C-alpha positions in Angstrom: 6.6 -151.1 -0.9 7.5 -152.8 -4.1 9.6 -155.8 -5.2 12.6 -154.9 -7.4 13.9 -157.2 -10.1 17.7 -157.4 -10.6 19.8 -159.1 -13.2 23.3 -160.4 -12.3 26.1 -162.0 -14.3 28.2 -164.9 -13.3 31.3 -164.5 -15.5 33.9 -167.3 -15.1 37.1 -167.4 -17.0 40.2 -169.5 -16.2 38.8 -170.6 -12.9 38.2 -167.0 -11.8 35.0 -165.1 -11.4 34.6 -161.4 -12.2 33.1 -159.4 -9.3 32.7 -155.7 -8.5 34.8 -154.6 -5.6 33.0 -152.3 -3.2 33.9 -150.6 0.1 31.8 -149.8 3.2 32.5 -149.1 6.8 33.4 -152.8 7.4 35.9 -152.9 4.5 35.8 -154.4 1.1 33.0 -156.6 -0.2 32.3 -158.1 -3.6 29.2 -158.4 -5.7 28.3 -160.1 -9.0 28.0 -157.4 -11.8 24.5 -156.4 -12.5 21.6 -154.4 -11.1 18.1 -153.2 -11.2 15.7 -153.6 -14.1 14.2 -150.3 -15.3 10.7 -149.8 -16.4 10.2 -150.9 -20.1 13.5 -152.9 -20.1 13.8 -156.7 -20.4 15.9 -158.5 -17.8 18.5 -159.2 -20.5 18.7 -155.5 -21.5 19.1 -154.6 -17.9 22.0 -157.1 -17.5 23.8 -155.9 -20.6 23.4 -152.2 -19.5 24.5 -152.9 -15.9 27.6 -154.9 -16.9 28.7 -152.1 -19.1 28.1 -149.6 -16.3 29.9 -151.6 -13.6 32.6 -153.5 -15.5 33.0 -151.6 -18.8 32.5 -154.9 -20.6 30.0 -156.1 -23.2 28.6 -159.6 -22.4 26.8 -162.4 -24.0 24.0 -163.9 -21.8 23.7 -167.6 -21.4 21.7 -169.9 -19.2 19.7 -168.7 -16.2 21.5 -170.4 -13.3 19.9 -169.2 -10.2 17.1 -167.0 -8.8 17.7 -165.5 -5.4 15.4 -163.4 -3.2 16.7 -160.9 -0.8 14.2 -159.8 1.9 16.3 -157.3 3.9 14.5 -157.6 7.2 15.6 -161.3 7.4 19.4 -160.7 7.1 22.4 -159.2 8.9 21.9 -155.7 7.2 18.3 -155.4 8.3 19.0 -152.1 10.1 19.3 -150.3 6.7 17.8 -152.9 4.3 14.6 -153.5 6.3 12.3 -152.4 3.4 14.3 -154.1 0.6 12.7 -157.0 -1.3 14.6 -157.9 -4.4 14.5 -160.8 -6.8 17.8 -161.5 -8.5 18.3 -163.5 -11.7 21.8 -164.9 -12.1 22.9 -165.7 -15.6 26.0 -167.5 -16.9 27.7 -164.8 -19.1 30.8 -164.4 -21.2 32.6 -161.3 -22.0 32.5 -160.5 -25.8 34.7 -157.4 -25.7 38.3 -158.2 -25.8 39.8 -155.2 -24.2 43.3 -154.8 -23.2 44.2 -152.7 -21.3 41.3 -152.6 -18.9 38.7 -149.8 -19.3 37.1 -148.4 -16.3 33.4 -148.9 -15.5 31.1 -146.3 -17.1 28.7 -145.8 -14.2 29.7 -147.7 -11.1 27.6 -148.0 -8.0 28.2 -145.6 -5.1 30.2 -148.1 -3.1 32.1 -149.6 -6.0 35.9 -149.0 -6.2 36.7 -151.4 -9.1 36.3 -154.8 -10.4 38.4 -157.9 -9.7 39.0 -161.4 -11.1 39.0 -163.7 -8.0 40.1 -167.3 -8.1 37.0 -169.4 -7.4 39.0 -171.5 -4.9 39.7 -168.3 -2.9 36.1 -167.0 -2.8 35.5 -168.2 0.8 38.3 -165.8 1.9 36.4 -162.8 0.6 33.2 -161.0 1.8 31.0 -161.9 -1.2 27.3 -161.4 -1.4 25.2 -163.5 -1.6 27.4 -165.9 0.4 25.3 -168.9 -0.5 26.0 -168.4 -4.2 29.7 -169.0 -3.7 28.8 -172.6 -2.5 26.6 -173.1 -5.6 29.3 -172.0 -8.0 31.8 -174.4 -6.4 29.2 -177.2 -6.7 28.6 -176.5 -10.3 32.3 -176.6 -11.1 32.5 -179.9 -9.4 29.6 -181.3 -11.5 27.1 -181.2 -8.7 23.6 -180.1 -9.6 22.3 -177.2 -7.7 18.8 -175.7 -7.6 17.7 -172.8 -9.7 15.6 -171.2 -7.0 17.8 -170.5 -3.9 15.1 -168.7 -1.8 15.7 -165.8 0.5 19.5 -166.0 1.0 22.3 -163.7 1.7 
């Protein structure tokens, strides 16, 4: 078994956050754009590549906001994620392409059905992973300091 690194973007504009929209047997769920780091690739290069693949957008990477671990055997999806151990790096990002109309993602994940700008105030009404990150984003917008390392959360 190995530990996988993943880079994720927190893209906020006009009090909305950009998320990938995905579908499984339980319905729709939402993830922050990004994905796994490939051998020989920096974490920033991985994030830029993944955002183009999943959202069709070029990004500028800002501050590292959070580090989250996901140890699958400890969470609700342990039946199929038992062997997963992933360390995710969440960066504040901005879109630098100004596309209108929207261009489709170049290489979306298997469960991905689109992208969506969701109002931050409405995030608790959606199935967003990691759930704990929604709380941290709301804290940050309210000026409350939150930790960089969030631990093994889902």
